[in-house]
N, C-alpha and C positions, 0 to 999 in steps of 0.2 A: 404632492402633499404640501410643499413649501411654496404656496402661491405668491406670497408677497413678503419675502425676507428683504428687509431694507435697512437703511442706516439706523433706524430706531432700534431694531433688533440687536444690531451690533453695539450700540451705545449702552443699552440696558444690560446686555450680556457682559460687556466690559466692566460696567459698574458693579454687577453682582460678583464677578470674579475678583475684582479689587477688594470688595468687602470681605469675601471669603478668605482671600490671601491675608488681609490685615488681621482677620480673626485667627487664622492659623499661626501668624507670627506672635500673637499675644497669648496663644494657648500655653506657652511655657510658664506664664505667670498665673496659670490656673484660672483665668478669666473665662475662656471658652470651654464649655463642657462637651459640645458635640457639633458636628456639621452634617447636613443632610442634603442629598441630591436626588432628584427624581424626574419622572415623566408622568404627566397627568392628562387624562382626557378632559378637554375644555368644554364647559357649559353643558353638562350631562343631564340637567333637569331632574333633580331629586327633590329639593325644597323650592327651587325657583319656579317661576310661572310657566316657562316654556324653554325649548332649546332653539337658539337662533345662530349662535356663533360656532365656528368650526376649528379644527386643528388640535394640536397637542400643546401643552404648556411644559416648558423646561423650568424646573423649580429648584431653588437653592435656599438653604436656611442655616443660620448660625444660632445655637442656643448658648446662653451665657449663664454662668453661676452668679447668683445674687449674693450679696453680703449676708452673713449669718446674723440675724437679729430677731427679736421677738415678733415683730410685725409679720415678716415672711413666714415664720414658724406658725403663727396663728392662721394663716391662709393656706397652709399645706406645703410650704417650701417650694414654690414654683421656680421655673427658670425663665429668664427673659429671652424672647426670640426676635430675630430680625431676618426677613427673607423677601423673596420675590419670585414671580412667575412671568415668563416671557412666552407669548403665544406664537406658534409657528406660522400662522396665517395672517399675522398683522392685526388680529382682533385685540381684545382687551388684555393688557398687561397689568400686573399689580405689584406693588411693594407693600409689605405689611410688617407689623410689630405687635407684641403683646406678651402674655404670660402663658407658659405651658406647664401642666401638671402631668405626672406620669406615675404608673404603678407597674412594678416588675414582679412577676411570680418567680418561684424557685425553679420552675421548669423552663425559663427563658422567654415565656410569653409575656408581652407587655401591652398596656393600653395607654394612650395619651389623649389629652384634651387641651385645647387652647382657646383663649379669648383675647381679642384685641381689636385693632383697627387696620384699615387698608386704604391706600391711595391708588387710584387707577387712572389709565389714560383712555378709557372707553367712552361711550356716548352717554350723555346725561339724559337726553330726551330725543330718541331716534324714532323716526317713522319708517325706517328701513326694516324689511322682513329678515335681514341677516345680521342685525346688530341689536344688542341689549340696550334698554333704557334703564340706567342705574340711578338717575335722579339726583345724585350728589357725588362730588369728587372724592369726598372722604366717607368711608363706609365702615360698618362693623364687620368683623371677621371671626368666625368660629371654625375650628377644625377638630377632627378626631382621627386617631390611628390605632390599628391593631397590628402587632408585629411579633417578630421573634429575634431575640438577642443571641447571636451565635456564640459569642465569647465576650470577653471584657471590652472589646473595641467595635465589633461589627454587628449590624442589625439590618433587617429588611422589614418593611411595613407597608400595609395598604392604608392609604390616606384619603379622607374626604375633607374638602374645605368649602365653606359657603361665605359669600360676601353679599351684604345688602344694606340698605339704609334703615332697616327696621320700621318702615312706615313713617319715618320722620320727614321724608321728601316724596314728591310725586313726579314721575312714576317710581315704582320700586319692583322691578322684575327680578332682581337678585341673580346670582350666578353660583353654580356648583361645579367643582372640579374633583375628579377621582383618579387615583393612580397609585404608583408604587414608588417608594423611596428607600435609598440606601443610607444608613447612618454610620458615622464613625465617631466613637466616644474617645475622649482623651483621658 
């Protein structure tokens, strides 16, 4: 399964863990609202053109409380997120950022949607049958989740994320990842 775990995997993992640790340290100041960890199936071909890359993605994300003001209230009071996914096979990794909106029902079920950007280390224009051609180093990223909030702190959700250049560069194969994530709210 782990065909090519290398120094890059270690460096990216260490960076994500450092980011999450620094977020946990600032949680006491009510800056961090939630951290999420999960495993995603890599390049599953839902919205993208085809499936070329393999492996699993190890995902981590921090959601931050935004300051209370009229602008954020007008757009639905989102939370800022910062995260990343590292691929187990040495294929495309990504770091991402953006805004997340969520709705929680009284029964514990919730939905989330996010919009933002991503930076990746994949191929821009690949003629290989086992690598995606993403066309641009900086991409748009959207994601959606459906989950269950077990109590005040713990949740589990199914997540889909999609990255692409939205046709602003050529080629634009895009990439979809689907999986499950655990969330801890502060």
